[in-house]
N, C-alpha and C positions, 0 to 999 in steps of 0.2 A: 361389062358393067352396065348398069341399069341406065346411067346417063352420064354425060361429060357437059361441064359448063366450059365454054370456050373463054380465052383470054379477054376477048373484045367484051363479051357481055358482063364478064366478072368485073372489069374496069369501069364499064359503064354504070353498072348497077352500084358499085362502090361511091362513084362520083355523085349520083342522084340521091344516095341515101342522105347524104348532108344537103344537098341543094334543095331537096324536097321541101324542107321547113319555111325555105325562103320563098319558093313557088306560092307555097299555101298562103303566105301573109300578104299576097297581092290579088287583087280581083281581077281576072282575065279579062280584057277588053278596055281597060281604062288607059287614058294616055298617058305615056311617060312613064308608065310602070315597067321598067327595065332590071334586070339582073344579070350578073356575070360572076361567074365562079370558075377557077382554074386549079390545076395542082398536078402533083405526081404520085404514082403508086407503085408499091412492090407487091406482088402477089404469089399466091402458090395454090394449086390444087392437086388433088391426088385421089386415086381410089385403090382399093383392094377388096378381096373376098375371102370368106372361109365357110367350109362345110363340115358338118360333124356327123355326116352320115344320113340323118333324116332330116335336117334343114341346113339352108345356106343364108349367109348374110352379105350383102354387098354393102361397103362403107365408101362414103364420099367425104374427103375434107378440104373444105377451102378456108383461105386465110389472106388478109391484105394489111397494110399499111398505107394509109393516104394522109399525105401532108398537102394540104389547102394552101394557097397564096396568101390568104388573110391570116395565116399563123396556126389555124386550128388543124387537129388531126383526127383521124378515125382509123380505129384498130378492131380487129374482130377475126376469131375463128369459129367456122360453122362446121357442124357434123351432121350428115344426112344417111340414115341406115334404111335398108330394106331388107326384111327376113320373110324367106318364102320355103314351100316345102321343096326339099332336093329333088324328089321323083316328078311331081306334076307342076311344079313352079307356082302353085296357089299361094297367095297372100296370106301371110302370118301376122306380121306386123312392121310398123316403120316408127323411126324415131327422127326428130329434128329439133336442134338447137344451136345457140350461138353463146359465145362468151366474148366480152369485152378485152381480149387479150391479143397482144401483138406476137405474131409468129416471128421467128428469128430468120430473117432473109439476108444473105449476102448482097452487098451493094452490085457486085458483078453479076447477080444472079447465078453463081455458079453451083450453090448449095441453098438449101433452106430446111428448117425443122420447127416442129410445134409441139408443145407438151401441156396440155390443159384437160381439166374436168369441166365438161359442158353440161349445164341442165336444160332439160327440154321436155318436150311430150312425147310418150310412145303410145302409138294407137293400133288398136286392133280393128277387127272388121266392124266393132260396133262402138267401143268407148275409147277413151284417151286418159292418161294417168301421167302425172310428173314422174320423171325419171332421170339419170344422169350417167354420162358416158365419160369413162376416161381414155384420153388418145395420146398416143405417142407418135410423131411422124418425123422421118429423117430422109431427106431427098437428096441427090446429086445430079446436077444437069449432065445430059448426054449430047453430044453432037452439036452444031453451030445452032445459033438462036435465029428464029424467023421473025422478020419484021411483018407488020401489018398497021393498017390505019383504016378509020371508020368514021363516017360522017352522017348525021341524019337532022332532019328539019321536019317540024310537026307545026301545022297551024292550027289554032284554036281562037275562032273569033277574029279579034283583031290582032292577036298575038302570035308570034313564032317562036318555038322553042329549038335551039340548035345545040347538038352535042357533036363533038370532034374528039376523037381518041387516036393516038398514034403511040405505039409500042413494039416490043420484041419480047418472044418469049421461047424457051428451050425445053424439048422433052426432058424428063426426069425420070429417075427410078430409085427406089431405096426400101424402106420397110415402113410398116404401120402397124401399130400395137392397139387393140381396143380391149380395154378392161383385162389387160395381161395376155391375150392371145395375139401373137403375131403373124404378119403375112407379107407377101411382097407388094409393094405399091408402086403404081406407075402415074405420072401426072405431067404438070407444068410448072416451071418457074419463069416469072418474066418482069417487066418494068412497063410503065405507061405514064404518058403526059395526057391530060384532058383539059378541055374547056366545054362548060356549059353556060348557055344564055337564055334569056326570054327578052324579046323585044316586042313591045306594044306600040301601035299607033295612036 
């Protein structure tokens, strides 16, 4: 498939998606401008591909449910597609869109599914138009989960941003249906705990 997003990156982006507005409300470099946010997330990602003889389409689906310690939640399913000529690999079109819908992920991350119609932009080599894609995904974890952790610090002026992520994910397989066309799907199901903070001197 064209690309895969690691569990670590997915969790990190989910955390920063809601933390971003809080960062934006502060002016970096000001004394005492501190921010902290933490929480837990369940996530899935999967990819599948189809060919009709002249063209092929790779589809990547990601979804997550994030519960922040302040009581807020973030839920989303995103679809990313890339269509190309089967013989030459020449780009034909792409699609990307997200819907604020929660995927169904088991608490023990043994299975996951999503069924959603996503609105987004379909782009050719020159123009983009509004479009929508209907997706149905079903995954079952295979093998034992793998644990991971990640931490990162970035300095901006007199402020330091810190991100810490700890979680585990399992490889998964199942089926992916896009606009009624079904294919095999391979991906991951996982869970994470994270903390993000900004500390300014």
